[in-house]
N, C-alpha and C positions, 0 to 999 in steps of 0.2 A: 288755593290757597297752601296747604299742606306740600303742594309740589315746590312752588314758587321758593319755598322757606326751605326744603331740603336740594334747592339749587346750588347756593351758593359753598355748599359743601361740599361737592363732585370738585372741584378744581382740586384741592387738598387730599382727596381718595387716591386720586389718578396721579398727583403727583409724589405721593406715599407709594402707589403702582408701583410708578417709572424709577423709586429711586428703589425699592427691594430687587425690582429686575433686573438695573444696572448692576446692585451689588452684588448680584448673584450670576450675573456675566461677568464680574470683577476675579469671582472665589471661583469660578469657572477658567478663565483664562490662566489663574496664578498654580491649579492644579495642573494644568496642561504643563504649561511651561517647568514644571515641579519634574512630572514624570518623564517629560520629553528627555530632559536634562540628566535625569536617572539613567535613559537609555542609554542614549548619545557616552554618559563613561561606562555603562556596563558595556558594551559595542568597542568603546575603544581597549577597555582591560583586557574583554576576550582577542580581540587583536592582536594586540601585546601579548598576551600568551601562544598565542596560537600561532606566531611568528607572522601573522598575514599585513605583511608590507607594501604597499603598494609598487616600491620600485624594484621589489622582487618580482610580484605581480609581470609587472612591466617587461622585465627582462625576461620571463619563461613564455608568453606568447607568443612570440615569433617564434619560438622551438616549437610549441606545440604547430603552429600553422608546417614548417619545416617535416615535421614526423607526418604527417597529415598528408601532402603534398607528396612526402614518398608512397605511401600507400595506394595512389594514385593507379589504375592501368594504364598503360602507356599505349592505347588503342592508334592502330593505323588505318584507316578508311580506305586501303584500298585491296588491306586483308582481313577487314572487320569478320567479315563474315567464311572464313577460313578453317580448316579443320585445328585442332587443337594444338598440333605440333607445327603449326607457323605463330610465331611470334607478334603479340600484337593484335591477333586474331580476340574476341570473344569468351571462345574457345578455347584459347590457352587459358586465358585468365581464371575460368573453371574450371578447370582442365582436372579437379578432385570433387564436383560438385556433387558426384556420386555416394560421396563416403559421406560429406557434408551435409546431406539433405539424411543420410542416415541417423547421424547422429544428433542431428537437429530433429528428429523427429524423435529418437531417444528421449532426447531432454524434453521435449513438450511429453512425453510420459510418462516422465520423472515426477513432472510438476502436477500431471493430473491426477497419478498414483496417490502424490502424496498431499494434494488438495484433498480428494476424497476422502481419504484416511484423517488426517488433522482436523477436517471440517465436522468429520460423523464426530469426533473426540470433542472438538469446542460447542457442538451441537446438546450432548450428553452432559457437559459441564457446566453450561451459562447461565439454567436454572439455578443451581448451585451457587455462583458467583452475583447473582441478584441477589437485591440486598432486601428489597419485600419479597421473593420468590422463594430463599435459601430456607431451610427448614429449621435450622438454629446458625444464633449468629457465626460461632466460632466455624461450621461448615462455611460460611462466605469467607470468611477470613482467610481460612486456611487453600479452599482452593482460589480466591482473587490472587493468594500469594503465589501458588502456584503457576498462572495464566501466567502472573508477569515474568518468572523463571525462562518461561518456555520462548515468551516473544521479546526474552531482554538479551539475552544471549544467541552472539549473533549465528546466521544459519552454517556459515561457514567452519566458526568451530564443534560444531553440533556433527560438522563433517570431520573436519580433523579427529574427532574423537573415533568415531564411525568409521571412519578408512583404517583407523589405529586396529579397531576391533576386527571386520568384519573382512578385511582388505578392499584394494583395487577394487575401484568400482558403481555402478549404478545406485545399491544395496545403501549405501553411506548414503549419498548426496539425496535419496527418495527419505530413510529415517529422518534427515537432519529437515524438510520441508514438510514432514508429518507435525515434528514437535514445533516450528518455528507456528505454523500454519494453526495450529489449536490454540496456541497464546493469544494469538496474533486475530482469529475468527472469533476466539473465546470471550475477549474482551466487548468484541461488537455486537458478538450477539445477548451479552449479559447485558446491555446497555439498552437493546431494544426490549428486551422481556422485561427490565424494569418500568419502562414507558409503554406497557401492552393496556389495554383495556382490561381490567380483571372482571369485570361484569359476568362472562362464561366459564371462567375459576370456579368462583362464587355460586354460580346456579350446579357444576359439578361437585362442588363442599357438600350444598345443600340438600343434593339429591346422596351424599353417601360416600364419595369418593374418597381413595387417598391423597396421599399428598404428589405420588406417580400418575394415576388417573389427572389429577387437576393441570399436571403439566399437559401431558398428553393431549388430553380435551381440550381445556378450555384455555391454554396460551398458548400451543405451538402452531395448533390453523391462524392464529393473528398474525404469528410473528412469520411461518417459513417463508413468504415473498420477497420479506427484508433478507433472510436468512440464505437464500440462494442468490439473491443480487451479491451481495460481501461475499460468499462462494466464489463466482462465476468474478468479483475485480482481484478475488487472492486468487485465481487461478492465470492471472495475465500476471500479478505480480511474482508469483514462482514460476513463470517460465523466465524469466529474467535474469530470477534468481538463480535457478538450474542452472544458467549459461557457466556463472560465475563458479558454480561450486566445484567443477572439472578445473577448474586450477588445482585443487590441493586435491585431484585424485577419485573423484568421487562422479564420474562416468560425463558422459554428453558430449557436447559442442565444447565447454572449457576447455577441456583436456588438449581439443586439437588446438584451439586458440592458444592458449600459452604455450603451446610447440611453437607455433607461428613466429611468435613474437617474441619470445625469447631465443630463436633463431636470425630473428629479423628479416622474414620473409616478407617483402611488405607487401607486396599485393597481391599475396595471399590471404594475411590480414583485411582488409578491405571486400575482399570477396568473401571471408565468412562473416564479416558483420554487416556485409548489404541484408545477404542468407537473412540473418536472424534478425533482421529490420523487417522483410519482407515478414520472415513468421508470423513475430508480433503481430506486426499490423493487420495481418490474415485473422490471426484469436485475437484482435481487440474490435476488429470487427464485429464477426463474428458476437464477440459476448456480448456487444454495446444492442445488437439486435434481439438477445436472447434480453436481456437486462428492459430492456422497452416494452417486449414480451409478459415479462414479470411485472412491470410499474401498469400496465394496461390490466390486467389482475389483481390489482392489488385492492380497490377497490369492495373487488366482489368476495375477495379471499375474506377480506375483512368484517363484508357483513357477514359471513359465512360464521 
């Protein structure tokens, strides 16, 4: 009897639920259209301010293709495997490969040293820059602002300053990479540390450990796999960045690349770029294998 009496009220409940759902859908569509319109206006304003005009882009694209076409080597099948003195051979295209490979090796060593020292600095500062781990609010804010400064100023600006201070050479590039790596990795490391499980840290605190001991034994083992993964990713980025720092005299293959571009040695441009791409690809593959190994070990390290 009670079920029969309650049944006539069900259509009204369903209708009210359907009406509420449709109203929510309309509200969501209006919000989507509003935010979409605002985004479109912002994009148009940005395009206007930055002079991103379709006609300019259409006019410049063929010139990019023309420039790239000039950099392609003019191989000839009948002499492809001849010596470096024969035009049209592969050896003639790579006739300075020994020097270029050494400069690329120098570039990778710049990136390696910059990544190592920059990562060490960021690892030391990240706990101070973590909101829930920093010993005092003012320490948190000061460290955060310092890391923002390090990663906001472009590497090439730091390189110019260090070239003026220390002279032309790899040292300026290494110092620039160290500062930028410390800022970039410091932010990532701090965010990882903020989200880490703090139960082990509380155990160290209960045992009488001070702040440094809590970070060393309670937090670092939990976040170290992520730190290493980010450090490898930063190394890949720094290899590319170090190739550009040579444009301002900071050592590496960038100086040679700037030279051949400035004097329009088109085929040498493509030869150097191919060597850089192959080097970065090899480093990427090696780093990917290392990151996968770290990811496989991460649950074991977290459990520890």
